N, C-alpha and C positions, 0 to 999 in steps of 0.2 A: 818132667815138671809140667804141671798144668798151665794152660795159656792164661796170661793175665788179661782180663777183659779191659777194653778201653773205657776210660771214665771221661766225664765232662771236663775235668781239670786238664787231662792230657790233650783232649781235642781242642779246648779253648787256647791252651798254650801254643799248639801247632798253628791254629788259625791266626793268632796274633803275630806269630813269626812270619807267616806268609803275607799278611797285610803289610807289615813293615817292609818286607823285601820287595813287594810289588808297587809300593808307593813311589811316585815320582815327585809330585809337587808337595804333598803333605809333609814329607820328611825334610824339606828345605825351608820351611817357614817356622815362625816362633811357636814354641810349645810350652812356654814358661807358665802359662795360666791354667794348664791342665789341673794342677793341684787345687786351684781355687774352687773347682766344681766338685772335688772329692767329697763323697758321703752326703752331698746336699740333695741328691735325687731331684735335680731341677726339672722343670717342666718346659715344654715348647713355648718359646717367647720370653722365658726368663733371661735376664741380662746382667752381666757382670760389668761394672764400670771400671775401666782400667786407666790409671793416671799416666799421662804422657809428660816427659820432662819439658819444662818451660825454658825458652831461650833466655839467655842473659842479656843485660843491658850494659853496653860498653860506656865507661865514664872517662872523660878527659878532664884532668885537673884534680884539685885537692878536695873540693866539696862533695860530700856523699850525695848520691842520688839513688836511693833504694828502688829496686824494681818491684812494683806492686805485685803481691802474691796472686797468682792466677792458677787455679786448679783446672787443668785441661783433662777431660775424661773422654774416652772412646769406648763404645759399647762392644762387648763380646756376647753375642746372642745365641741362645740355643735354638737351632733351626729345625730339629726334628729327630725322630727315631728312625734309624736305617738298619737294614739287616738282610739276611737271607736264611733259607730254611732247606733242610735236607731230610730225606726219608730212606730207610734201608731196613733189611730184615735183621732180627735180633742176632742171627749168626755172625753178622759182620762185625759185631763188637769183639769178636775173637781175633780179628785181624791185627797185625802189628801196625803201628801208627804210620809208617811210611806207605804201606799198601792202602790204608784207609785214606791218607792224604791224596794218593794218586787217583783213587776211585771217586772220592766224594768231596774233597776239600779244594784241591788245586784250582780247578776251573771256576768253582763257585766263588772262591776268594778273589780270583782275578777279575771276574765280572763285577763283584761288589766294589773292589777298589776303583776300577775304571769309572763306575757310575758315581761313587762318592767324590772322586777327584773332579769329575765333570761338573758336578753341582757346586763344589767349592771354587773351582776355577771361574765359573760364571759369576759368582759373587765377587771374586777378586778383580776380574777384568772390569766389571761394571763399577767398581769402587775406585779405579785408578784414574787420576786426573791428568797424567802426562802422556803424550803420544808423539811418536815420530814414525817414519816409514813411508814408502812410496804409495801406500793406501790402494791406489787403483792399478798397480802393476806389481810384478813379481820382483824379488830381490835378484840382482845381477852382480857380476864380478865388479862392475863399476860403482855400485852403491851399497853393497851388503855391509862392508866393514864400516863405511861412513855412518850408516844408520845405527849400527851397534854402538859405535862410539858416541853418537848423538844421544842415544838412550842412556849411556853411562854418564854423559855430561848432565843431562836433565836430572838424573837421580842425585848426582853430587851437588848440583846447584840447589837442590832442595834439602841438603843436609846428609846425603848418603855417604859422603867422604870417600877416602881412598880405601882400597882393598878389593878383593875378589867378590863379584856379585854373581847372581844366578841369571841365566838366560834360558827360558823355556820356549822352544820353538814349536809351532804346530808342524806336523810331519811333512807337509808340502814345503814350508819355508826351510825346514831342516835339509831337505834334498837340495834345494837351490843354494843355500848358504854354504854347505860343505863343498859343493862343486865350485862355487864362486871363490872361496877362500883357500882352496886346497894347496895353492902354491905359496901361501904366506906364512906357513908354519914350519919351524925348524926342529921342534921337539920330536925326537924319534918315537918316544912313547906315544905322543898324541897322534902322530902319523900312523902308528900301528893300530890305534883305536879306530881311526877313520877308515883305514883300509879293511880291517877285519870285522868291525862291528857296524860300520856306516854311521858312526857318531863322531862328534867333534872333540869332546872332552873339555880341557881348559885352554882358553886362548883369549887374547884381547881384553883381559880383565874380567872375564866371565867363566863360570863353570857352566858349560852348555849341556842341555839335555833336550829331549823332545817328547811330545805326547800326541796322541790322536784325538784328544777330547777338548782342546781349547775351543771355546765358543767363538762365533763370529761377533764382531762388534755391532751393536744395533745402529740403525740409521733410519729415522723417521722421515716424514715429508716436510718437516719444519723449514721455513725459509722467510727471509725478509724481516726478522725481528729487530726491534730497536729498544734501547733502554728508556724507561719512562720515569724521569726524575733524576736529578743530579744527587751526588753525595750519598749514594747507597752503600751500606755496609752489611755484613752478616751473610747468612746462608740462604737468603731469599732475594732473588733479583726480579724487580718489577719491570714488566715490559708492556708496551701498548700495541703497536702495529706488529704484523707478522701473521703467518698462517701455518697450519699443519701441526701435527703432533711431534713432540720431542720425547724420545724414550729415555728411561733410566739407563745410564752408561754412555750416553753421547757426550762428546767433548766439544766445548765452546770456548771461544775467545771473544774479548770485548775491545773494540778500538780504543786506544789511549790508555789501556790498563796493562802495564808491563809487570813482569815478575821482578822481585828483588832478591838479593842474596839473603839467606835466612839469618846471617850473623851481622854482616856489615850494613845491610839494608841498601846497598848500592843497586842502581838500576842494572839489570842483567841484559837489557837491550832487546828483549823479545817479549811477546805477549804472554801474560799469565794464562795457563790453561785451567779450565774448570770442568769437572764432570757433573752431569745432571744426576741427582740422587733419587728422584721420583719421576714417574711418567707424567708428562705434561700434555694435556688434551689439545692445547692450541689456543690462539687468540690472545687477548689482553689478560694479564694475570701475573702470578708470581712463579718463577722457575726456581726450584730448589737446587743448590749447587754446593760442591766441595772443591777446594777449600773455601771457607768463608772469606769474604772480602774484609781484610784488616788493613787499615791505612796508617796506623801508628802503634807505638809501644814495642815491646820485645817480640811480639808475634806478627809484626808488620810483614805482609807478603806481597803487596802491590805498590806501584809508584803513586797511584791516586785512585779515588773512586771514579766510576764511570761517569761521563758527562751525560746530560739529558740528550736523548736521541742518538747516542753512540750505537754504532752498528754491531750486531752480534753475528759472529761467523761460526757455523756448525761444521765440524770436520766431516769429510767424506762427501759422497754424492747422494742427494735426496732419494730416499726409499731404496737404497742399495746397501745392505749390510756387507761388511768386508772382514776378511780374515785378520787375526792378530796373533802375535807372539808376545811374550811377557818377560821383561827384565825387572829384577827386583832384588832387594836385600832381605835378609831373614826377618827383620823386624817390621817390614811393611804390613804383614798379615799374621794372624794367629789362628790356630785350630785347636780345639779342645774337645774332650769327651766327658760326659757326666756318668757317674756310677748309677746304674739301674738297680732297683731292688731285687733281691733274690726271691724266688718262689719258695714258700714254706713247705709245700706238699709234694715236691718232686725233685729229682737230682738237678742241681743248679750250680754253676761255677761263674764267679765274677773275677776276672783276671785283668791285670794291667801289664803291658809290655811296650816299651819304647813310647810311653806317653798315651797309649790308647787303651781305654777301658772297654772290655767286651763282656757281655753276659751270654752264657750258653745254657739253655734249658732243654732237658730231655723229657719226652713224653712217650707213651706207648699205645698201641692198638692191639690188645690181647687176642681179639677175634682173628685178625689177619697176621699176627706175629710180626708187627712192624714197629720200628723205632723212628720217632721224628725228633729232630733237633732244630732249635731256632737259635740264631746268632744275632745279637742286637747291640748296637752302639747308639748313644744319644749324643749328637754332634753339635758343636758350637763353633761359630766363626766370627772373627772381628777384623776389620780393616784398621789396624792401629795407627799406622803412618803411611797411608797409600801414596802419599807424595814421594815416597822412597821406592816407587815402582814406575815403570814406563811401558806402555804398550807400543808395539811396532806393527803398524797397519800394513797390509799387503793384499794383493788381489786373490791369493790362493791358487793362482795358475802356475803351471810348470813351465820352465824355460830350458829345454834341452840344450846342451852345449852344441855349438856349431861344429 
């Protein structure tokens, strides 16, 4: 029986399977909006506006008090075309798919997934407004579980509710945390995973995993900032004094501005954290923040507006980026892909598997008897409810056991 030549369909299907298998972060976040981009052939910068559920208003007594309708939209933005390319002789098309995968696909896909997840994780980390962790030191047996539980509390205080959440450690934190918590787990299956794979599995309300590509949290030279003007609301915070740049992704708190429970609106007793959403050059001006300051209504999230000259505290040490891990629920973030157009004049396959749309195009060099294939995805990301995530800051240093 003659050999069946490999087609772009077969190769695309195998590449998608490998992408799904190699993903760590992308497979644990919301993929509900993939279909919204289907067949639209969106361009870089195109945005899908996703509605977010509005909180209810609790009424005491007989008289109706309807909650004013408020449409809350979060952007899911196409951030770019990403891919990889391979080249081989025409004779290689006679290989079976397993051998072709081993020679040409496996390493290429692994490198592609790592780079794509690194890019998406940087966007996710810089969108997350909650943070805990030792920041300037490593996790230890004395604090690792406390900070994990604190991250869980902050997520639940913002509406994450009960249920298992995800904890994605950077690989240095993973080494420290497993050693610190190894004596606290009774599940024999989880102990088996720790011993055989060096991973934690499920514990303390989280599904634990790790990656080598979590970015460092940014920390500019900003210091000494004060609020300029009382009764400020919204996503712009006006400041007067202060110096030094504040980078997108930095965490700030404001004296006298506490977080409230998202449903009861009770004071939670600690400062509301905000993440800076655009680079700020420094000096007097307006700092862009998330979440917006909302002081009343069903979306109230702070005890009060900041007072004039209230001090602003920036997490971390000036000019010293620090390592982070990330706790989150599935709906904190979303990732989607856009269908790319097929080439009309050459073998092309556009396939979808596990929510990822990939296009594979085949070309040829007849002079040198070479085949080239390009693999492309058009990717989109959105921070739907980043308050349902929490960063765990740490130094990134190792602490060998005594």
